[in-house]
C-alpha positions in Angstrom: -0.6 -0.2 -0.1 2.7 2.1 1.1 4.4 1.3 -2.7 1.4 2.2 -4.6 0.9 5.7 -3.1 4.5 6.8 -3.0 4.2 5.8 -7.0 1.3 8.2 -7.1 3.0 11.1 -5.8 5.7 10.2 -7.8 3.4 10.5 -10.9 1.8 13.7 -9.8 5.8 15.2 -9.4 6.3 14.1 -13.0 3.9 15.8 -14.4 4.5 18.7 -13.2 8.1 19.0 -13.8 7.8 17.4 -17.4 4.2 16.6 -19.3 5.6 13.9 -21.4 7.4 12.0 -18.7 3.7 12.4 -16.8 2.0 10.4 -19.6 4.4 7.6 -19.3 2.8 5.1 -17.2 3.6 1.3 -16.1 1.1 -1.3 -17.4 -2.3 -2.1 -16.2 -3.8 -5.3 -17.8 -6.9 -6.9 -18.4 -8.1 -10.4 -19.1 -10.7 -11.7 -21.8 -12.4 -14.6 -23.3 -13.4 -17.1 -21.0 -16.5 -18.4 -21.8 -19.9 -17.9 -19.5 -20.6 -22.2 -19.9 -18.2 -24.8 -19.3 -15.4 -25.4 -21.9 -15.6 -28.3 -23.6 -13.1 -30.7 -25.0 -13.1 -30.1 -28.6 -14.5 -26.3 -29.0 -12.2 -23.1 -29.7 -11.0 -20.9 -27.3 -9.1 -17.2 -27.3 -7.3 -15.9 -23.9 -6.8 -12.1 -24.6 -4.3 -10.2 -22.3 -4.7 -6.6 -22.8 -2.1 -4.0 -21.5 -2.8 0.0 -20.6 0.8 1.2 -20.9 2.8 3.7 -22.7 5.2 2.6 -23.5 4.1 -0.2 -25.2 4.6 -3.0 -22.7 5.4 -6.9 -23.4 3.0 -9.6 -22.4 4.3 -12.7 -20.6 1.9 -16.0 -20.3 3.0 -18.4 -17.4 1.1 -22.1 -17.1 0.6 -23.8 -13.4 3.4 -26.7 -13.7 4.7 -25.2 -16.3 8.2 -24.2 -16.0 9.5 -20.6 -17.3 7.5 -18.7 -20.1 4.6 -20.6 -21.5 4.0 -17.6 -24.3 5.0 -14.0 -25.1 1.9 -13.1 -27.1 -1.1 -10.8 -26.0 -3.1 -13.5 -26.3 -3.2 -17.2 -26.8 -5.6 -19.7 -28.7 -6.7 -23.4 -28.6 -8.1 -24.9 -31.4 -9.2 -27.1 -30.7 -8.7 -27.3 -27.0 -7.7 -30.5 -25.4 -8.1 -31.8 -21.7 -4.1 -31.3 -21.1 -5.2 -27.7 -21.5 -6.4 -27.5 -18.4 -4.8 -25.4 -15.6 -4.2 -21.7 -14.1 -3.1 -19.3 -16.6 -1.5 -15.9 -15.2 -0.3 -13.1 -17.5 1.4 -9.8 -16.9 3.2 -7.0 -18.6 6.1 -5.1 -18.3 7.5 -2.1 -20.0 10.4 0.2 -19.4 8.3 2.2 -16.6 7.6 -0.7 -14.6 5.5 -4.2 -14.3 1.7 -4.8 -14.0 0.8 -7.7 -11.2 -0.1 -10.7 -12.7 -3.9 -12.0 -13.6 -5.3 -15.5 -13.4 -7.5 -17.4 -15.4 -8.6 -20.8 -14.6 -9.3 -23.3 -17.8 -11.2 -26.3 -16.9 -11.7 -28.2 -19.9 -15.0 -30.9 -19.5 -14.9 -33.8 -21.4 -17.6 -36.8 -21.4 -16.9 -40.2 -19.6 -14.1 -43.1 -21.3 -14.3 -45.9 -20.0 -10.4 -47.5 -19.6 -11.2 -51.1 -18.1 -13.3 -53.5 -16.5 -12.3 -56.5 -15.0 -12.2 -59.2 -14.6 -13.2 -59.6 -18.5 -15.1 -60.7 -20.4 -16.0 -63.7 -18.2 -15.3 -64.9 -14.4 -15.8 -67.9 -12.4 -16.6 -67.7 -8.8 -17.3 -70.8 -6.3 -20.9 -70.4 -4.5 -20.0 -68.7 -0.9 -16.8 -67.7 -2.0 -16.5 -63.7 -2.3 -15.4 -61.5 -5.6 -15.3 -58.3 -7.2 -15.8 -56.3 -10.2 -14.0 -53.2 -10.9 -14.6 -50.2 -13.7 -11.9 -47.9 -13.9 -13.1 -44.4 -16.2 -12.1 -41.2 -16.6 -13.9 -37.8 -17.4 -14.3 -34.1 -16.4 -16.7 -33.7 -13.9 -15.3 -37.0 -12.4 -17.6 -39.7 -13.7 -20.2 -41.4 -11.5 -20.6 -45.4 -11.9 -23.3 -48.0 -11.4 -22.6 -51.5 -12.1 -25.9 -52.9 -13.3 -27.2 -57.0 -13.8 -29.3 -57.8 -16.5 -32.5 -59.6 -15.3 -34.7 -61.7 -17.4 -35.1 -62.0 -21.2 -37.4 -60.2 -22.6 -37.9 -57.4 -22.1 -34.2 -57.1 -20.9 -33.9 -55.3 -17.4 -31.3 -53.9 -15.9 -30.9 -53.8 -12.3 -28.5 -51.7 -10.5 -26.2 -53.5 -7.7 -23.5 -50.8 -6.8 -23.1 -47.3 -7.5 -19.4 -47.7 -7.1 -16.8 -48.3 -9.2 -16.2 -51.5 -7.7 -18.6 -54.3 -6.4 -17.8 -56.3 -3.8 -19.5 -59.3 -3.5 -18.9 -61.2 0.1 -21.2 -64.3 -0.5 -21.6 -65.2 -4.1 -25.0 -66.8 -4.6 -26.2 -68.1 -7.9 -28.7 -64.8 -7.8 -25.7 -63.1 -8.3 -25.0 -65.0 -11.7 -25.2 -63.4 -14.8 -24.4 -60.8 -16.9 -23.2 -57.3 -15.5 -21.8 -53.8 -17.3 -20.6 -50.6 -16.1 -22.1 -47.4 -16.8 -20.2 -43.9 -16.2 -21.8 -40.7 -16.5 -21.2 -37.2 -16.2 -23.2 -33.5 -16.7 -22.0 -31.1 -18.7 -23.3 -27.7 -19.5 -27.0 -29.5 -18.4 -26.2 -32.5 -21.0 -26.2 -35.7 -18.8 -23.5 -37.8 -20.6 -23.1 -42.0 -20.5 -21.1 -44.4 -21.4 -21.4 -48.1 -21.0 -18.8 -51.0 -20.9 -18.4 -54.6 -22.7 -20.6 -57.0 -20.8 -19.2 -59.6 -18.3 -20.3 -62.9 -17.8 -20.3 -63.8 -13.7 -20.5 -67.6 -13.7 -21.4 -69.0 -10.0 -20.2 -72.9 -9.5 -20.9 -75.1 -6.7 -23.4 -77.3 -4.6 -27.0 -77.1 -5.2 -29.1 -73.8 -3.5 -32.2 -72.7 -3.1 -32.3 -69.4 -3.3 -34.2 -68.1 0.0 -32.2 -65.1 0.8 -33.8 -63.7 -2.5 -37.1 -65.1 -3.4 -40.3 -65.7 -1.4 -40.1 -69.1 0.0 -43.5 -70.7 1.4 -42.4 -73.4 3.7 -46.3 -74.2 5.1 -48.7 -75.1 2.4 -52.3 -75.3 3.7 -54.7 -77.5 1.1 -58.7 -78.3 1.9 -59.4 -82.0 1.9 -59.8 -83.4 -1.9 -58.3 -80.9 -3.7 -54.9 -81.1 -5.2 -51.6 -79.8 -3.7 -48.7 -78.7 -6.0 -45.5 -78.0 -4.3 -43.0 -76.0 -6.6 -39.2 -75.8 -5.4 -37.0 -74.0 -7.5 -33.4 -73.9 -7.3 -29.9 -73.6 -8.9 -27.3 -76.0 -9.9 -23.7 -75.7 -11.6 -22.9 -78.4 -12.2 -26.7 -79.7 -13.4 -28.1 -82.0 -11.0 -27.2 -85.4 -10.8 -30.2 -86.8 -8.7 -33.1 -85.3 -7.8 -35.9 -86.6 -5.6 -38.7 -86.3 -3.2 -39.3 -87.9 0.5 -41.8 -88.1 3.3 -41.8 -90.4 6.1 -40.0 -93.5 5.0 -41.2 -92.9 0.9 -38.6 -91.5 -1.3 -40.0 -90.6 -5.1 -37.5 -90.0 -7.9 -38.5 -87.0 -9.8 -40.1 -87.5 -13.4 -42.2 -90.4 -11.4 -45.8 -91.1 -10.6 -47.5 -93.7 -8.0 -50.6 -93.2 -7.2 -51.6 -89.9 -6.0 -48.3 -88.4 -6.0 -47.0 -87.0 -9.5 -43.0 -86.1 -9.5 -42.6 -83.8 -12.3 -39.4 -83.9 -14.3 -37.0 -81.0 -13.2 -37.3 -78.4 -15.6 -34.9 -75.6 -16.4 -36.4 -71.8 -16.5 -35.7 -70.0 -19.1 -34.9 -66.4 -18.0 -32.1 -68.0 -14.9 -28.8 -69.8 -16.5 -28.6 -73.1 -14.2 -31.7 -72.7 -12.6 -34.4 -75.4 -12.2 -38.1 -75.9 -11.3 -39.5 -78.9 -9.6 -42.6 -80.1 -8.9 -44.5 -82.5 -6.7 -48.6 -83.2 -7.6 -50.6 -84.7 -4.2 -54.2 -85.7 -6.2 -57.3 -85.6 -4.4 -55.7 -84.6 -0.6 -57.0 -86.8 2.7 -56.4 -86.1 6.3 -53.3 -88.5 5.8 -51.4 -86.2 3.7 -50.6 -84.1 6.3 -46.9 -84.2 6.3 -43.4 -82.6 5.4 -42.4 -83.2 1.9 -38.8 -82.7 1.5 -37.1 -82.3 -2.0 -33.3 -83.5 -2.5 -30.9 -82.2 -5.1 -27.5 -83.5 -5.4 -24.7 -82.9 -7.9 -20.6 -83.7 -7.8 -19.9 -80.5 -5.3 -22.8 -81.3 -3.0 -26.1 -81.9 -1.5 -29.2 -79.4 -0.8 -32.5 -80.1 0.9 -35.9 -77.8 1.5 -38.7 -79.0 3.1 -42.6 -77.9 2.9 -45.1 -78.8 5.6 -48.5 -79.6 3.8 -51.5 -79.5 6.0 -55.0 -81.0 5.0 -57.8 -78.8 5.8 -61.3 -80.3 6.6 -64.6 -78.8 6.2 -65.1 -76.5 8.9 -61.5 -76.2 9.6 -60.4 -72.4 10.2 -56.9 -72.0 10.0 -54.9 -68.6 9.6 -52.3 -68.9 7.8 -49.9 -65.7 7.7 -49.6 -64.3 4.2 -52.8 -65.7 3.2 -51.3 -69.6 2.6 -54.3 -71.1 3.7 -56.2 -70.2 1.1 -54.3 -71.5 -1.6 -53.3 -75.3 -3.0 -50.2 -73.7 -4.9 -47.1 -73.2 -3.2 -44.3 -71.7 -4.7 -40.6 -72.6 -2.9 -37.2 -70.8 -3.8 -38.3 -67.9 -6.5 -41.2 -65.7 -6.7 -43.3 -64.8 -9.6 
């Protein structure tokens, strides 16, 4: 502050002594050119440093992270501008009388997301109940937001978001995680939403059979009116495929794809929308009071064995049984998946 006051007094003295000397001033500068909207990669940009000085001043440009002088023209031009041009630029002017203060301008070049890598790719195999992770690496300005999406169903295709982080950690793998995944990276520039999707990754789950009770509604208690048909359906996954499936109740055992009296055990059917998953169905025709038992599906493959039990309760005339969820009014039970 003292120096500025001193300089002003010197000017006044010079003006009185010599009008010509009084018109000679150190430079005063202004910066022009920064657009009002965000700077997008590929556009043109001119930054201009104007100097008001007598005698004429020399312009000096500097850039943060760039050693020495960046340029000595009154303007710098980017045509087109690149992401590497981002930085803080400063200009100053100097003549024989003095030097201006530096003025700064920040150039922040925005660009759409680019996915550099996803892994493991394009296919990875993980054992049931183990842990794994899917990783997405992307760049963009603003920094992209991430989503890991899993394809659900067949037609129409639905993509379910599993996480909004760059890394999708799965700490306890079940068959519900098997399927096709992709990473989505997105940002917004000048109010326009930009999104990019990665190549697809297939996550293959292998292990013993599993009833997906942690993911889908399960019926373990079925109430059916006397003389109606009781249909028990259990859905499970198995990779490798099951080598043996059968139903058990009390001391009786019935293989799937067989028919004995009033009991029909259908052949297991693949579920079209879920790889390595199957439907097992047991029908008890014209149920009687003596059919009130626990029926257990047993599934085996070369990696292990899984069981699931359903308690069947036959309701006679006049019986009033209140089963939560309204199951007491049904003769058809799904176990494992929701429909």
